[in-house]
C-alpha atoms as one frame of an Amber mdcrd trajectory, in Angstrom:
protein
  20.342 -30.666 -14.986  16.425 -30.819 -17.146  16.022 -27.426 -19.781  12.128
 -27.250 -21.457  11.309 -24.575 -23.828   8.520 -24.112 -25.447   5.715 -21.258
 -26.956   2.601 -20.768 -25.631  -0.159 -18.618 -26.819  -3.019 -17.437 -24.680
  -4.120 -20.270 -22.536  -2.298 -23.212 -19.986  -0.005 -25.623 -20.551   1.694
 -27.738 -18.080   5.390 -28.823 -17.799   5.791 -32.175 -15.818   9.182 -32.696
 -13.805  10.165 -35.684 -12.629  11.732 -35.126  -8.847  14.246 -38.100  -8.309
  14.043 -39.938  -4.981  16.495 -38.297  -2.615  16.407 -35.107  -4.091  17.084
 -32.763  -1.293  15.762 -29.512  -2.833  14.269 -28.204  -6.072  15.073 -25.043
  -8.972  13.274 -24.181 -11.249  14.361 -20.534 -13.388  12.141 -19.333 -15.858
  12.047 -16.704 -18.322   9.694 -15.287 -21.196  12.701 -14.774 -23.882  11.345
 -11.775 -24.888   8.969  -8.677 -22.796   6.322 -10.471 -21.588   4.467 -12.124
 -18.753   3.674 -15.470 -17.813   1.824 -16.538 -14.319   3.341 -19.728 -13.012
   2.381 -22.125 -10.254   4.364 -25.352  -9.006   2.052 -27.836  -7.449   4.027
 -31.286  -6.130   2.606 -34.911  -6.925  -0.363 -34.675  -3.671  -1.140 -31.355
  -5.724  -0.713 -28.937  -3.027   0.811 -25.480  -4.324   4.988 -25.276  -3.779
   5.245 -21.874  -5.059   4.204 -18.958  -7.488   5.602 -16.365  -9.344   5.605
 -14.294 -12.587   7.915 -14.895 -14.966   9.145 -11.997 -17.134  12.413 -11.255
 -19.577  15.041 -11.014 -16.719  15.313 -14.521 -15.529  13.175 -15.584 -11.831
  14.042 -18.729  -9.753  12.315 -20.771  -7.349  14.415 -22.530  -4.571  12.792
 -25.201  -2.031  14.175 -27.430   0.743  12.516 -28.943   3.353  13.203 -26.038
   5.070  13.789 -23.142   3.428  12.194 -21.527   0.247  13.003 -18.544  -2.202
  10.315 -15.603  -2.650   7.180 -16.894  -3.580   7.687 -20.646  -2.407   6.583
 -22.710  -0.372   9.306 -24.953   2.312   8.452 -28.347   2.546   9.021 -31.932
   1.831  10.385 -32.832  -1.479   8.782 -35.974  -2.770   9.519 -38.071  -5.414
   7.366 -38.262  -8.313   5.515 -36.384 -10.789   6.223 -31.905  -9.937   4.088
 -29.980 -12.279   4.589 -26.438 -13.217   1.291 -24.636 -14.744   1.882 -21.885
 -16.928  -0.790 -19.423 -17.965  -0.266 -16.969 -21.100  -3.253 -14.410 -19.901
  -2.343 -11.927 -22.855  -4.649 -12.101 -26.271  -8.155 -13.175 -24.999  -9.981
 -10.306 -26.736  -7.124  -9.524 -29.262  -5.354 -11.039 -31.615  -3.316 -13.712
 -29.195   0.890 -13.373 -29.645   2.772 -16.470 -28.725   4.721 -16.086 -25.492
   8.133 -18.013 -25.920   9.266 -19.218 -22.052  12.795 -21.388 -21.252  13.212
 -23.285 -18.057  15.932 -24.981 -16.545  15.126 -27.545 -13.199  17.922 -29.145
 -10.645  17.646 -30.397  -8.016  20.769 -29.357  -5.997  20.531 -25.510  -4.491
  19.920 -23.288  -1.254  17.555 -20.479  -1.550  19.330 -16.976  -0.568  17.950
 -16.140   2.538  16.410 -13.048   3.104  17.353 -10.108   4.842  14.603  -9.697
   7.587  11.994 -11.761   9.641   9.245 -13.141   8.138   5.970 -15.144   8.934
   4.683 -17.549   7.024   0.721 -16.535   7.080  -0.442 -19.495   5.872  -1.209
 -23.369   5.672  -0.640 -25.793   2.890  -2.742 -28.789   3.626  -5.708 -28.308
   1.464  -4.190 -25.264  -0.274  -2.761 -21.749   1.049  -5.047 -20.563   3.971
  -4.548 -17.228   5.636  -4.292 -15.889   9.577  -5.944 -12.416  10.221  -6.647
 -12.553  13.819  -3.012 -11.144  15.466  -2.697  -7.851  16.955   0.073  -5.332
  15.782  -1.570  -2.553  17.758  -4.188  -2.445  20.720  -6.026   1.157  20.462
  -9.532   1.821  18.405  -8.547   4.769  16.112  -7.323   5.697  12.041  -4.781
   3.357  11.036  -2.343   4.516   7.260  -2.152   2.022   4.554  -1.907   1.479
   1.334  -4.140  -1.449  -0.471  -2.403  -1.942  -3.302   1.237  -2.581  -4.090
   3.355  -5.113  -6.255   7.314  -6.369  -5.691   9.210  -9.093  -7.442   7.140
 -11.619  -6.969   5.215 -10.527  -9.729   6.081  -7.585 -12.240   7.754  -4.509
  -9.253  11.200  -3.841  -9.308  11.430  -4.009  -5.392  12.429  -7.223  -3.250
  10.673  -8.055  -0.390  13.110  -6.528   2.255  13.621  -3.176   0.031   9.370
  -2.880   0.274   9.300  -3.198   4.035  11.859  -0.912   4.424  10.087   1.973
   2.922   7.361   1.443   4.386   8.541   2.043   7.380  10.204   5.371   6.187
   6.547   6.152   4.593   5.140   5.534   8.466   2.284   3.171   7.203   0.778
   1.354   9.510  -0.702  -1.809   7.023   0.405  -2.560   3.917  -1.544  -5.329
   1.386   0.635  -6.700  -0.831  -1.286  -7.041  -4.245   0.431  -9.575  -6.952
  -1.450 -10.174 -10.550  -3.008 -13.467  -9.639  -1.144 -14.478  -7.038  -0.491
 -14.546  -3.395   3.057 -13.915  -1.120   3.274 -17.062   0.930   5.749 -14.820
   3.276   5.389 -11.434   4.478   7.616  -8.958   6.616   7.215  -9.391   9.706
   7.875  -5.555  11.475   6.813  -4.286  15.338   5.264  -1.042  13.324   4.073
  -2.104  10.130   1.416  -5.468   9.541   1.447  -6.773   6.391  -1.298  -8.472
   4.986  -2.196 -10.413   2.020  -3.659  -9.879  -0.869  -4.168 -10.384  -4.446
  -4.686  -8.581  -7.921  -6.947 -10.625  -9.684  -5.785  -9.152 -13.403  -7.700
 -10.068 -16.457  -8.799  -8.337 -20.034 -12.097  -7.005 -18.692 -10.053  -5.161
 -15.902  -8.233  -5.672 -12.652  -9.287  -6.231  -9.041  -8.293  -6.486  -5.570
  -9.165  -8.963  -2.573  -8.032  -7.520   0.330  -7.753 -10.236   3.110  -8.158
 -13.505   0.674  -9.544 -16.514   2.886  -7.250 -18.577   0.330  -4.692 -18.085
  -3.013  -6.623 -18.696  -6.602  -6.438 -22.361  -7.657  -4.795 -22.503 -10.546
  -4.562 -26.311 -10.727  -6.023 -26.455 -14.297  -7.774 -23.654 -13.827 -10.092
 -21.692 -16.677  -8.233 -19.056 -17.799 -10.967 -17.003 -19.327 -11.767 -13.680
 -17.580 -15.245 -14.629 -16.738 -14.151 -17.422 -14.812 -10.784 -15.910 -13.401
 -13.192 -12.713 -11.967 -15.821 -15.529 -10.299 -12.929 -17.844  -8.954 -11.250
 -13.955  -7.293 -14.349 -13.113  -6.141 -15.670 -16.027  -4.343 -11.979 -15.528
  -2.272 -13.982 -12.813  -0.115 -15.629 -14.222   2.683 -19.133 -13.063   3.942
 -17.728 -11.284   6.627 -14.140 -11.432   6.351 -12.442 -10.016   2.726 -13.218
  -6.964   0.462 -13.717  -6.918  -3.099 -12.006  -4.004  -4.685 -11.889  -2.902
  -8.226  -9.068  -1.165  -9.258  -7.953   2.084 -11.776 -11.589   1.456 -13.193
 -11.237   4.130 -15.982  -7.559   4.139 -16.366  -6.988   2.506 -20.088  -6.502
   0.355 -21.308  -6.690  -1.803 -17.528  -9.816   0.025 -17.133 -13.069  -2.462
 -15.298 -15.042  -3.440 -18.526 -16.439  -6.353 -17.376 -20.368  -5.427 -17.727
 -22.377  -8.346 -15.748 -19.967  -7.636 -12.383 -22.714  -7.455  -9.938 -22.486
  -4.157  -7.719 -23.590  -5.547  -4.827 -20.456  -7.843  -3.993 -18.233  -4.921
  -4.656 -17.013  -3.475  -1.307 -14.277  -0.530  -1.899 -13.498   0.716  -5.552
 -10.004   2.801  -6.191 -10.665   6.190  -6.908  -6.610   7.475  -7.161  -4.437
   4.959  -8.685  -0.280   6.192  -8.615  -0.900   9.899  -8.951   2.395  10.038
 -10.683   0.863   8.331 -14.168  -0.126  10.366 -17.123  -3.301   9.439 -16.763
  -4.361   9.192 -13.409  -5.586  12.857 -12.484  -8.296  12.349 -15.509  -8.936
   8.815 -14.413  -9.276   9.735 -11.071 -12.201  12.630 -12.036 -13.819   9.763
 -13.776 -13.658   7.442 -11.069 -14.942  10.100  -8.981 -18.223  11.176 -11.112
 -18.499   7.126 -11.193 -18.717   6.934  -7.377 -21.423   9.307  -7.378 -23.102
   7.424  -9.558 -22.920   4.226  -7.623 -24.547   6.415  -4.526 -27.204   8.042
  -6.269 -28.141   4.467  -7.354 -27.933   3.064  -3.717 -24.782   0.917  -3.779
 -22.703   1.927  -1.147 -19.280   0.983  -2.811 -16.713   3.177  -0.978 -13.567
   5.105  -2.414 -10.103   3.949  -1.659  -6.547   4.832  -3.151  -4.042   3.063
  -3.756  -0.266   3.504  -4.572   0.147   0.994  -7.107   3.830   1.415  -6.947
   5.938  -1.174  -8.784   8.663   0.903  -9.016  12.182   1.815  -6.766  11.999
   4.984  -5.211  14.543   6.801  -8.103  12.710   5.433 -10.566  10.127   7.650
 -12.240   7.258   6.771 -14.292   7.740   8.268 -18.082   7.148  12.201 -17.330
   6.847  12.132 -13.968   8.689  14.860 -11.282   8.036  12.769  -8.282   8.453
   9.176  -7.036   5.844   6.608  -7.439   6.194   4.906  -4.397   4.259   2.930
  -1.428   1.564   5.105   0.402   1.272   7.549  -2.247  -1.818   7.974  -1.831
  -2.552   6.460   1.580  -6.230   4.993   2.374  -6.912   5.604   6.499  -8.874
   2.916   7.787 -10.550   3.216  11.371 -10.161  -0.104  13.133 -10.553  -1.131
  17.023  -6.519  -2.251  16.907  -3.886  -2.711  14.258  -5.127  -6.004  12.839
  -5.913  -7.990   9.525  -9.658  -8.451  11.397 -10.125  -4.960  11.993  -8.534
  -2.875   9.117 -11.474  -5.638   7.075 -14.032  -4.985   9.083 -13.414  -1.550
   8.459 -13.353  -0.940   4.936 -16.184  -3.441   4.273 -18.186  -0.068   6.863
 -16.263   2.584   4.545 -15.250   4.048   8.080 -12.472   5.181   5.136 -10.560
   8.709   4.334  -7.681   9.055   1.822  -4.663  11.528   0.987  -1.775  12.027
  -0.754  -0.221  14.805   1.511  -1.742  17.137   3.377  -2.411  15.745   6.793
  -5.807  15.608   6.792  -7.905  15.549  10.370 -11.292  15.093  10.811 -14.003
  14.365  13.129 -17.441  14.258  12.413 -20.228  14.968  15.310 -17.144  15.005
  17.578 -16.497  11.322  16.923 -19.739   9.617  17.328 -19.577   9.233  13.366
 -17.669   7.870  11.040 -17.584   7.693   7.301 -19.747   4.955   5.659 -22.286
   5.077   8.661 -25.949   6.137   8.479 -26.852   8.774   9.901 -30.768   9.306
   8.992 -31.506  13.011   8.938 -29.417  14.210  11.530 -27.305  17.478  11.396
 -23.574  16.633  10.117 -20.770  18.413  12.223 -17.506  18.372  10.341 -14.386
  19.703  11.603 -11.062  19.629   9.223  -7.530  20.269   9.575  -4.389  19.827
   7.388  -1.045  19.882   8.876   0.839  20.868   5.663   1.660  24.379   5.130
   3.491  24.434   1.930   0.230  24.235  -0.273  -2.932  25.421   0.177  -5.978
  23.227  -0.346 -10.034  23.338   0.220 -12.869  21.177   1.115 -15.630  20.494
  -1.383 -18.740  19.471   0.221 -20.619  16.782  -2.597 -24.139  15.951  -1.985
 -25.870  13.870  -3.853 -23.134  13.964  -6.756 -23.514  17.918  -6.621 -21.130
  20.406  -5.205 -22.812  22.256  -2.555 -20.329  24.290  -0.760 -16.577  24.757
  -0.615 -14.230  26.079   2.223 -10.936  26.581   3.001  -8.733  24.009   4.865
  -6.189  25.623   7.241  -3.575  24.378  10.033  -6.090  25.930  13.002  -9.167
  24.037  11.619 -12.079  24.114   9.778 -16.018  24.133  10.408 -19.147  23.063
   8.783 -22.221  21.513   9.100 -24.452  19.911   6.347 -28.333  19.143   7.100
 -28.963  15.366   5.879 -32.452  15.587   6.018 -31.743  17.404   2.680 -29.960
  14.768   0.966 -29.575  11.242  -0.005 -25.517  11.145   1.160 -22.744  13.850
   1.782 -19.369  12.956   1.039 -15.804  15.474   1.157 -13.306  16.207  -1.661
  -9.821  17.325  -0.738  -7.830  20.135  -3.188  -4.961  21.626  -3.913  -5.548
  25.026  -4.690  -4.651  24.161  -8.495  -8.158  21.965  -7.930  -5.271  18.984
  -8.285  -7.178  16.243  -5.963  -5.295  15.106  -2.856  -8.436  13.011  -1.072
 -11.173  12.335   0.249 -13.719  11.346   3.023 -16.587   8.783   2.085 -20.025
   9.724   2.198 -22.088   9.456   5.214 -26.085   8.637   4.291 -29.144   9.251
   5.095 -30.300   5.299   5.460 -34.512   6.559   5.183 -33.960   7.669   1.171
 -35.486   4.705  -0.339 -32.571   4.042  -2.630 -30.374   2.275  -0.425 -33.183
  -0.508   0.621 -33.821  -1.097  -3.279 -30.812   0.175  -5.122 -31.444   1.026
  -8.960 -28.895  -0.610 -10.447 -27.195  -3.473 -10.134 -24.507  -4.386 -12.623
 -21.540  -2.260 -13.916 -23.496  -2.431 -17.192 -26.461  -0.977 -16.019 -24.279
   1.863 -13.923 -22.265   2.677 -17.354 -24.711   2.607 -19.818 -27.213   5.104
 -16.989 -24.148   7.364 -17.111 -23.909   7.557 -20.630 -26.967   8.466 -20.487
 -27.253  11.112 -17.961 -23.757  12.686 -20.073 -21.003  11.508 -17.469
């Protein structure tokens, strides 16, 4: 057995591991000793990524053999030679850094514990990690319910992969993106009803964003770890026609988005409601809605989504919370032509999206001929909305060009109203409970004849924040 220990302040360090001839396995156990985070990436002598995992104080292990691998690792030949374990401490970039202690144990024997569920290796390793989004889980066009922001024990979540699969099925989700901090899941659950999709939560001192449907994972082999470099590398993972960039919890301090140079044209969605059981979520949700209005007023067609950002087991609670933080709360519904990665990503990029927590919202716009996110010109738009939940009272706020123009009560029997789009640049619908609490949102339709949609008036996140401050938002 080999033992390593050290102390790492903000930055990067490499532990070299000499694997002997004839080794049948490589087993690495790591801990941060005290509370903290270390992102770790294992590369073999051919510089292929063979494992990634977030180290915390509780010990975590990677085990790799030719035929099998533990959570976060990639099975394959155990080459003799120098393997490299790249460690990254990303805390302290813009404040006084605190040294992070770590301890590592390495041996060349062991068998990874089998996962008690079917999995699919949704990647190849010849030129790094790449993903396939073409497999169709269900046929037919319609609304598919999912969660865009979820964690497991690979990073800082409390649920193991098999528990995530069980909860997703019980929550009746159609799809779930696994968004680990700066890393991807090499193995995804393979289930009949739920489509698990790869994603990455790029996590920096200037904010977090999800890459839904990345073309590959982050390259952390001697990577630059300052925030700007991490953000640029992360945004490059989304392809021209497939992946989606989503800013996470943009107004929820201290994890708010404050990369001022972020080009808004490269953003597809923004998380409006993130883990509604977190104490500051209601306030940050209302602020995010204001940001969304300002984006649309500037001609930037960025769509609102929700994400549970779930880290907890169902029996656990956030501080002072009375209900669980759980996958699917809130849910994001995407209109897609079949349940596949390609179709879900296409719907996200086009804004064919609405979200809700638990009201059971159903919707039709112009008898299904119009979807959220579409350019409807100056026609009259006919909304038909209903809610299935009868335990609470709900109402719809019609928001046009950032102003509330009308309020409509919602029932299980349905509510009908019209909007004349010749009068507005864009219209969205916010769903609220009787006490005013946020319940959900239907993304805008817009009048593409308005000049700002051809030539947006604001280009960066910093310009947007400055404009909102000038306007008193």
